[in-house]
C-alpha positions in Angstrom: -0.1 0.0 0.0 1.4 3.6 -1.0 0.6 6.1 1.2 -0.8 9.7 -0.1 -0.9 11.8 2.5 -1.7 15.0 0.7 -5.1 15.6 -0.7 -6.0 15.5 -4.2 -6.2 18.6 -6.5 -9.6 19.8 -5.9 -10.1 17.7 -2.4 -11.3 20.8 -0.1 -12.4 19.2 3.2 -9.2 17.0 4.3 -11.4 14.4 3.5 -11.2 11.5 1.1 -11.5 8.0 -0.1 -8.9 6.7 -2.6 -9.1 3.9 -4.7 -5.9 2.4 -6.2 -7.0 0.5 -9.6 -3.4 -1.1 -9.7 -3.1 -1.9 -6.3 -6.8 -3.0 -5.7 -6.9 -1.0 -2.6 -9.1 1.3 -0.8 -7.8 4.1 1.4 -9.6 6.5 3.7 -7.8 9.9 4.9 -8.8 12.6 6.8 -6.9 15.6 7.4 -3.1 14.5 6.2 -3.7 10.9 8.2 -4.7 7.5 6.8 -7.7 6.4 8.7 -8.7 2.7 7.4 -7.0 0.6 4.4 -8.2 -2.3 2.6 -8.5 -4.8 -0.5 -11.4 -4.2 -3.1 -12.7 -5.5 -6.5 -13.0 -2.7 -9.0 -14.5 -3.1 -12.5 -13.2 -5.4 -15.2 -12.8 -5.4 -18.4 -14.5 -3.3 -20.3 -16.7 -2.5 -17.5 -13.8 -0.8 -15.8 -14.1 1.9 -12.5 -13.6 5.4 -14.4 -10.8 7.2 -12.6 -11.2 10.7 -11.5 -12.2 13.0 -8.6 -16.0 12.5 -7.5 -17.9 13.3 -4.8 -20.8 11.0 -2.4 -24.1 11.9 -3.9 -26.2 9.5 -2.1 -25.9 6.9 0.9 -27.9 3.9 1.3 -28.0 1.3 4.4 -29.4 -1.1 2.5 -31.1 -1.5 -1.3 -31.7 -3.3 -4.3 -29.2 -3.1 -7.5 -29.9 -3.6 -10.6 -28.3 -2.9 -14.2 -27.6 -4.3 -17.8 -31.0 -5.0 -18.3 -31.3 -7.0 -22.0 -28.0 -8.7 -21.9 -26.2 -11.3 -21.0 -24.7 -9.6 -17.7 -27.9 -8.7 -16.6 -27.8 -8.4 -12.5 -30.1 -7.8 -9.7 -29.1 -8.0 -6.1 -31.4 -7.4 -2.7 -29.9 -5.5 0.2 -26.7 -4.5 -1.0 -25.1 -3.1 2.0 -23.8 0.2 2.7 -23.6 1.8 -0.8 -22.1 5.1 -1.6 -22.9 6.4 -4.8 -20.3 8.7 -6.6 -20.2 8.0 -10.4 -23.5 7.5 -12.1 -24.2 4.2 -11.1 -21.0 3.2 -9.8 -20.5 3.0 -6.0 -18.6 1.7 -3.0 -20.8 -0.9 -1.3 -20.6 -4.2 0.1 -20.4 -7.1 -1.9 -21.7 -10.6 -0.2 -21.6 -12.4 -3.4 -18.1 -12.2 -3.3 -15.2 -13.8 -0.9 -12.2 -13.0 -2.2 -10.4 -9.4 -3.3 -7.8 -7.9 -4.3 -8.7 -8.3 -8.3 -10.8 -6.5 -10.5 -14.3 -8.0 -10.9 -17.0 -6.2 -10.8 -19.4 -4.4 -13.4 -17.4 -0.7 -12.4 -18.4 -0.4 -9.0 -15.6 -0.5 -5.9 -16.7 -3.9 -4.2 -15.7 -4.0 -0.4 -16.3 -6.8 2.2 -19.0 -6.3 4.5 -17.6 -5.4 7.5 -15.1 -3.0 5.6 -17.9 -1.3 3.5 -19.4 -0.5 6.9 -16.6 0.9 8.5 -16.4 3.6 5.2 -20.2 4.2 5.2 -20.0 5.1 8.7 -17.1 7.0 8.3 -18.2 8.9 5.1 -20.7 12.1 4.5 -22.5 12.8 1.2 -20.3 15.4 -0.2 -16.9 13.6 0.6 -14.4 13.0 -1.9 -13.6 10.0 -3.9 -10.1 9.9 -5.7 -10.2 7.0 -8.1 -7.0 6.4 -10.1 -4.4 4.1 -11.7 -0.7 4.8 -11.4 0.1 2.3 -13.8 -1.7 3.7 -16.9 -3.5 0.5 -17.8 -7.2 1.6 -17.2 -8.7 3.7 -20.1 -9.5 7.6 -18.9 -11.2 8.7 -22.0 -14.6 9.8 -20.3 -16.6 8.7 -23.4 -15.8 5.1 -23.0 -17.6 5.1 -20.0 -21.5 4.3 -19.3 -23.1 4.9 -16.2 -21.6 1.9 -14.6 -22.8 -0.8 -12.1 -22.1 -3.5 -9.5 
């Protein structure tokens, strides 16, 4: 895990969640200090998690998640826990259907264990920053490449 205690450009309140797509890690920072870190599973080809600086816009303790209707990839998930939406349908959330983290495997969301997602959910506030990046440069950055994303 690479510590980056300097806020990304644009973070104005000293609180941010950093998603490192190359390392498949999530780090929570507050006032220049690391508060929490864990492994994640981000979006896999061709449904990557989009790099950029976003803000948490909605938070739900539990709720349904559905997407990719009319395709072989269609999904409907009940009671997805500790969801923080930050980029269209892309969110940080608990993934009760996943047992192994540390590699890309989602439809664009950032999947965490239920315990880890609860910690992040309880710490985060609507408006907090989510910084998604890939220091390897392997994840596409062209915005036209990305749709709404999902679980």
